[in-house]
N, C-alpha and C positions, 0 to 999 in steps of 0.2 A: 504493500500500500504506500510505499515511499513515493512522494511526488503526485499522489492521487487526490490530495485534499486541496481545496481552493481557499484563498485568503478570505476570512469572514468579513473583514473590512479593509479598505485601502487606507494606508496611513503610515506614519513613522513609528518604528518600535521605540517606545520610550523607556522600557525596562526589559532586558533580555532574560532568557531562561538561565537558571543556575544560581550559584551563591551570590548574595548581595548583602550590603550593609543597610539596615533600616533602623533609624533611631539609635545609632551607635552599636547595634548588635548584628551579628551575622545571621542570615536567614536564607533558606532555600526557596527560590522562586520557581514554582512548578510549571510556569507557562511563560508567555510573553504578553507584555502590555502594548497595545497599539493605540496611539493617541488619535482622537477624532472628536469633532463637535458633538455635543449632546443632540440626540435625535437622528444621527446617521444610521442608515440601515445596517443591520447585522444579518449576514446570510449563513445558511448551513454550509459548513466546509465539506460535507459529504452527506449523502442520503442516509436517513436513519430514523429511529423512533425516539420520541421525547421520553426519557426516563425520569427527568425531574424538571419542573418549571415552577419557581417560587422564590422565596427569600431565604438566604442563609447568612448568618453572621460572617462578616469579613467580605464575602462575595457580593452582598446586597442581592438585587434581583439577578438570578442566575438560571441558566438553561443547561441541562446536560443531555446530550444525544448519544444513543447507543448505535453502533455501526457493526457491520459484518466483520469477522476476523478478530473479534475481541477488542476492537477499538471503541473509544468514546471521546467526545469532545465537550469542553466546558467553555461557556461564554458568560463572563461575570461583569458586575457593576452596571448592568443594563438600566436605562431609564424606564423601560417598559419591556415586558415579555409578551410576545404575540402568539405563543403556542401553548398548548396544554399537554399535560402528562398523557402518554399513550398515543398521541398524534404521530402520524408518519409524515416526514418532511423530505422533500427532494433537495438534492445538492443545488445550492444557489438561491433557494427560496428564502424570503425575508422571515426571520424568526424573532427579531427584537430590535431595539434601538439602543445605540451607545448612550451611556450615562455616567454617573459618578456615585451610585448607591453603594452602601456598605463602606468598607475601609478603603476609600479612594481619595487621592489628593487632587485629582483633576479628572476631566472627562476622558475616558478611555475604555477600551475593551480588554479585559483579562481573558486570554485564550489559552486553553490547554488541549493537548492530545494525550490520551492515556491508552496504554496497551495492557490488557489484563488488569486494569485498575491502577497501574503505576504510571506516573507522568514520564513522558519522553520529550526530548527537545523537538518542538514542532517544526523548526525551520526545514529540515530535510524532507518533511512530509508535504510541505506546501509548494504549490506550483503557481 
């Protein structure tokens, strides 16, 4: 599945995957942050089923999609979620809007790709 996912939003990566320092302490960033104005469309990076759409501490409004091959994608800090749990979505369809809900310092999308529940660096998977 490397290279099969599409970018969920177009924008600049404001925080990369991996270790980073937040508030003076080291922390593992399980995805990438892509900056963008509040209200920008977020699209499904791959076709799949909505396994979660709601609010989580830290993530704010978040959507988790389950895909074939043990993959899942996470879309966090959304201003609004436009899908419901159990819904099937096609790659490229609008699922939410960029925002700054939860633990976010500015308007952006937190995006993760997980394989068997474990986060992987999304960059090699995106085309």
